[in-house]
N, C-alpha and C positions, 0 to 999 in steps of 0.2 A: 353367365351370359350365353354360352354355347348350349347349355341344357335348355334354357328358356326358348331360344330360337328353334331348337330341334322340336320342342313340344308344339310350338306354334305351327311349324311345318307339318308335323304329323297330324295335328288337328285339322289343318286345311285339307290335306290329302284324304283323311278319313271322311270328312264331310262330302268331298267330291265323290268318293266311291259309294257312299251310302245315300247319295242324292236320289229321290224317287224317279223312276224311269217307266215310261208307258210300254216299253217293249220287252220287259223282262220281269221275272217273278220277284226280283229283289224289292221292287216298289211295293208290292202287295205284302211283303213281310213286315213293313213298318207303318203301313197306312191302309185303311179299308175304305177310304174316300178318295175321289179324284179331285183335280184342281177346282172343278165346278161344284163340288159338294155332293155329287151323286155317289151312291154306294156301289162298290165294285165287288163283284163275286169272284172269289179266288178260283183260279183254274187248277185242276188236278193234273193235267197233262199239257205240256207245251205243244202248240200247234206246229211250230216250225223251230229249227235250230238257230242259234245266234249267228249273226253274220260274222265273218272272219275278222273284220276290222274292229268290231266291238269287243271280241274276245281278246285280241292283242292289246287293246286299250286298257281293259280290266287287269290284264297281267302286268302291264307296266305300272299301273297304280298300286297293285299289290306289292310290287318290288319297292316302290317308293316308301310305302308304309313300313315295310320290313326294315328298310335302310334307316328310316327316321327313328324307329324304336331301338334299333341297334346303336344308333348314335347316342340316344338317351342313356342306354345301358352302359355304354363306354364312358360317358361323362360321369356316371355315378361310381364307376369302379376305379378310374384313374384320378389321383390326387391333383388338386389345383396347384400349378407352379407360378410363383410371383417373382418379381424382380428382387425383392429382399431375400427370398430364399435362394435365388441364384447367386446373389452376392455372398451370402453366408456359405454356400456350398462350393464356391470357387477355391481351387487349390493352388493356383499360381497367378502371377501378375498378368499373363496373357489372357487368362480366363476373365479376370476382372476388367481389363481394358477392352476386351471384346464386347462385354456387356454394355459398356459406356458408348461403344460405337454403334451398336445395333438397337439401342432402346432409348426412349426419352426418360431421363432421370430427374428426380427432384433434388433440391439442394442437400437434403438430408442424406439421400442415397449417394450423392457424389462425395459428401464428406465421409461417409462410411467406407467408400472404396479407397479414398486417399489415406484415411487413418489405418486401414488394414495394410496397405502397401508400406506405410511408415513402420508399422509394427513388424512386418516381415523383414524389413531392412535392418531394424535394430536387432532382431533375433537371429539374423543370418540366414533366414529362409529365402531371401531374394537379394539380388544386387541392385541397389537403387540406381547406380550409375548407368545401368543398361537400359532403363526405361524412363529416367527423369527427363530425357530429351525427346521422348516419344510424343508425337503430335497429339495423341489421345490424352496422355497424362497432362501435357501443357494446357490442353483445352479444358480439362477438369479444373486445373488450378485457376485459369482465367475466369471460369464460371463462378468459382468460390470467392475470388478476390474482389476487392472494392476499389474503385477509382478515387484517388484522393481529391479533396476539394481544391487544394493548392499544392504546387510542387514542393517537395521536401528533399533536402540534400541527402537524406538517408533512404530514399526510395530506391530499391535495387533494380538492376537491369533484368527484365523478364527472361531474357535468353540465357542468363547466367545463373540466376537464383530464383527459379520458379518456385521452389519449395519455400523460400523465404517469403515471397509474395503470398503464398498460401497461408502461412502462419499469421502474417499481418492482416489478412483479409478474413480469416475465420472469426465469426462472432461468438461462437461457443467457447467460453474460457477453458473448460475441461478438455474439449477436443483439441484446442490449440496447444494446450500444455502437453498433450500426448505427442504432438508433432515436434516438440523442441529437440528431442534427442536425435532427430534425423537431419539437423542442420549443423553447420560448422560453428566454431567458437566466434569468429568475427561476425557471423550472421546473428548469433545470439546477442552480441553486444548491440548490433543494429536494431534488433527487435526491442531490446530494453529501452534504447534511446527513442525509438518510435513510440513506444507506450508513453514515455515522458512527454514527448512532443504533442501527443494527442490527449494528454491528461487522462489516460485510461489506466486506472489503478486496479488491474485484474490480479487478485491475490493468487489464484491457482497458477496463472501464467508466470507471475513474478517468482513464485516459489520454485517452479520448474526451471526457470532461467537461472536463479540463484544457485540451485543445486548443481546444475550441469557446468556452470562457469566456475564455481568454487571447486568442483571435483576435477577440473582440467589441470593437467601438469604443465600446460603451455603458459609461459610468462606473457602477460598482457603488456603491450607497449604503453607509453605514457598517454597517448591519445585515447586508447581504449579504456585505460584505467580512469582517466578523467571523465569519460563518457558514462561509465558505469556508476561512479560516485555521484555524478550529476543526476542521473536517472533515479537513483535511490533517494537522493535528497528531494528531488522534485515531486516524487510520488510518496514521500514519507514512508519508505519501506526499508528500515535499517536492519537488513539481514547481517548479523555480526560475523557469521562464517564467511560470507562473500566479502565483507569489508576487510576482514583480516587478510584474505588472499590478495585483495587489491592493494592494500597497504604494503604487504611484503613485496609484491611485484614492483610497486612504485619505488621502493628503496633501492632496487637494482637498476632502475632506468632514469631516476630523477636527475642525476648529475649530468645526463646527456641532453636535457631539455634546453631548447633554445628560445622558447617563447614565454614571455612573462605572463601572457594572458592565460596560458594553461596552468601556471602556478596559481594565479588568482582564482581560476575556476575550482581547482582542487581545494584551496584554502576555504573558499566560500562554502562549498559542499560539505566539508568536514565540520565547519561551524554550524551549519543548519542541522546537520545530523547529531551534533554534540558528541562526535566520536573522537575519543582521546587515544591516539597512538603516539606516545612520546617520541619514539625514534623517527617517525615520519615528520612530526612537527619540528623536531630539531633539524631534520634534513631540509625542510622548507626554509627554515631560518638561515641555515648555512648557504643555501642556494641564493637567497635574497642578499646576503652579505657579499657574496662573490660577484653578483650581478647587479649591484646597487646603481651602476651607471645607466642601466637600461630598464630597471624596474619602474613600472608606472605607479602613480600615487594611489590609484584605486586598488591595485593589486597589493600594495603595501598595507593599505587600510584593511583589506579583506583578511590578510594574514594576522594583523594585530587584533582584529575583532574575534577571529577564531581562537587565538591564544587566550583571550579573555573569556570567551564563551565556554571553553573546556577547562579554564583555570590552570594553564600550564605556563611555567616560567622556564624558558629554554636554557640549556647549559651555557650558551654563549650570550646571555642576555646583556651583559655589559657591552660587549663588542657590537652586538646587534643595535642597541640604542645609540651607541656612539656613531654608528654609520648612518642610521636612518633619522636621527633627531633633527638634522637640518631640513629634512623633508616634511617633518611634522609641525606645521604651523597653520594657524587659522586662516591665513590668506590663501593657502593652497586648496583648502577644502571647498567642495562645491556648495555646501549649505551649512546652516547653523546646526542642524541635527547631526550632520556628519562629523562636525568638530566635537560636539557633545559626546558622540560615540567614541571618538578617539581618546578624549580625556578620561571617560569612564573606563575604557579598556586599560589605559595606563594605570588607573587606580587599582583595578583588579589584579594586575600582575605586579603591583607594588612598585611602580616606577614613575608615579605622578610627581610633578614638581609644583611648588607654590604658584609659579606664574601660570601653570595650566589651570589650576583651580580658580585663580583670580579671573581668568578670561571667561569662565562660564558662570561664575557666581555673581558677577556685577549686574546691577539692575538693568542696564541697557541690553545686555545679551538676553536676559530672561524676558524682557519686554519684546525683543525681536522674535524669540521663540514662540511667545504667546500669540503674536500677530500672524506669523507665517504658518503655524501648525493648525491642522484641523482639530476639531473638538474630539474626534474619535482617537486621535493619537496623543492626546494630552497626557494620558496615564503613563505612557512609556517614558516621555522626556521628564515628566515631573518626578517619577520614581528615580531616575538616574541623577537628577539634580539634588534630590534629597540624600541619595547615597553619597554624592560628592560633598555635600554640605557636612555630612557626618564625618567624612574623611578629613575635611578641613578643620573641624573642631578638635580632632585628636592629632593634628599634625603639629609637631613642635616647631615653633618659630613662624607659623603662618600669620601674616599681618593683613591679609586681604579682606574683602567683604564677605559677609555671610548671607545666606538666603533667608528671606522672610518666610518662615515655615507656614504661616497662616495663609499664604497665597498658593501653597502647594499641598493642600489637604487631599489625601488619597482615600478612596473607599476600600473596605475590606473585600478583596476579590479572591475567591478560591474556586477551583473546579469541583465538580460533584464528587469525584473520587477522593480528592484531598479533603473535602469536608468530612467524608466518612472516616478517613484515616485519622484526622485530628480529633474528631469526636470520640473515637475509640481510645486514643491515647489519653485524652482528658478524663474519660470515664475510668480508666485503670488508675490514673494518677490520683484521682479524688479518693481512692481507697487508701492511699498512703498519706496524702495531704488534704485535710478537710477544705472544701471549697469555701468561697466567701472571704473570710478573714485571712486565711492562710494561703489561698490559691487564687490567682487572677488569670483570666484567659483573654485572648485577643487584645493584647496590650499594644497600643500604637507606640512604636519606638521613636517616632519623629525623624527616622533616617531612611524612610522609603519602604518600610516593611513592618509587619505585625509580629509580635512575639506570641506564639501559640499558647504558651502557659508560663507563668512566672511564680516562683515560690522562694521561701527563705528557709534554709535547713542548716542546723549546726552539725558538728562532727559526729554527734551521737544519733544522727538521722532523726532528730526531733524537729518538727516544723515550727517556725516562729511566725508571729503575725505580721502581715504586710499593711494592715489597717489598724489604726488606733481604735480600740474597742470603746473608748469613751466618746470620742468625737465622730467616729465613723469615717474619718478622712485618712487617705494614704499617709503612711509614715514618710517624712521627708528623706530623700536619698542621702542628704549630708549628715543625718543623725547617725551616730555610731551604732553599728549592729554587730551582734556576736556571731551570727550565722553567715552562711555563704549564699549570695544571691544567684539563683539558678534560672536560666532561660531555657525552656524546652522548645526546640525547633523541630518540626516534623517535615520531612522531605519525601515527596512522592516521585513518580517516574520521571516527570519533567525536570526535576531538580538534580538528577544524577546523570553523570556522563555514561556513554556507552563505551565499549572497549575496556580501557582501564577505568574501573568504577571509582568515582570520587564526586564530591560536590561540584556542580557546575559553577560558572563564574559568579553569577548573581547570588547564589546561595552561600558560596564561600566568602564573598564580600560581606554579606549580612552577618555571618558568624564571626568574622574578624572584627567588625564594628562593635558587636556585643561584647566581645572579650575586652576591647579597649574601653568600653563603658563600665567595666567592673563586674561583668557577669561570668559565671561558670556556665558554659553552653553545653547542653545535652542534645546532641544531634541524633534524631531517630529516623533512620531510613526505612523506606517501605521494603527494602531487601532483607532487613534484619527483623522487622516487626510485622507480624501477621495479625491484622485486625479481626480476622475470623477465628482466632484461637479462643480457648476458654478464658474467662475473666481471670481465673487464678493464675494461668500461665502468663497472661499479659501483665498482671500486677507483679509477678515474680521477675519478669524480664526488666521492667522499669525500675524496680527496687534495686536490682543488681547493678544497673547502669548508674543510678543515683549514688549508690554506696561507693562505687569506683570513682565517681567524680568528686565527692565532697569529703570523704573520709581520708585523713592523712595516713600515710604508711608509717 
């Protein structure tokens, strides 16, 4: 810009100096005609000397021309200095903050200044406490921050936690993640809760928060622990390292908890995450037993559903149900679906009674469920009813009603990942057991789930037919068979608990019902079986599992 302006100035001055003049020889040097077109004969000798004023004017113009070209030359030799270069060249906080005071900055440049200050603070190059209250720094934070649409209980006070406001306001996930190390542990918890409140699942930011919180040696109090688990469950971000720390911290402080709502929140979050920490679950059960007089029904139901979700039977299960059984009745539950969840949970932890099953399998209850539930939620309650109907069939002494299975027909529903996993297992299994007569797939159990593969194998690992070769019809189950009936069940990521790895509640109940139906169950977990392995390796793995299952020692 400077060079362009200087050139324009030089050009104008040059034109003025070289403009034709009738009183001097300079005009004749550039033109041989006058303004009226007549030819001018050049003079060889001036008749008179230049007036003094004209000489001084020409000298001034010459000096202007010289100055203009000197400015051009200087602009070419000196490098151009920009704000970005000044920010990068700054060596201390004062230099950075002075730039912000003397220049108009873009949001990207402001973010670069604040990020640099945070990095210096972490590396020990600068003491953040000295300048975090500086009006220039606070102004930068305010320019980066966003005003929330509605007030939140987690919004920090700007005069105390300007750096926290900055992290919450930064839109760039990577840049915000770099700022996490500059805030305190309580502030990190507030940032995580704020992300959950805003439904903002920023993976880089959540990873940074999880790393710094789990690395801290400070014990989280029960409110902070509950907030962290809630945030992880809400955002579906089950960082197991962070969850392990939170569970360990909860074991130290849970006995001091006075609020049943906090226990209910922790239980619900653990159930949603399917995170199984047996010590913490037992501690929650013990707290509920000791505080049974103040525990709310919804918190008790949350704990029961979580125990079923992760398939955990607490050590003091007898004492637990002795205390809470009077509270578990259909009249206290807010809806039919809630009572169905309670009975199903009791079945998973193997503590369901005949009267519980009768209350949900009678036609009136089923009709009420059908009338109150939306069509989109029919799959969930029908699956649970079929599970409970299977439990009732195998319960000794049960004399109540059974479900009309034709009214609860379920479609085969699998995720894309599970479809690929099941297809890989069946492909490998068909190399050991010929498909068709000897191997059946996607068999409806009639108990709320499908058997991925079914076969009949004797002790010598010889497959036996499941279908009569003459009639083409399945061989009746009551007909004596020499071999062992094997049900192959494939479990993916959603069927396995986190923390202590085991089958989740619904998968464990399905496996148990198959065992009661006379099957030898071969459970294949995605953790043990890699569907990307070579076919020979997959066949070898399944053969080894089958041999262990059916061959007697």
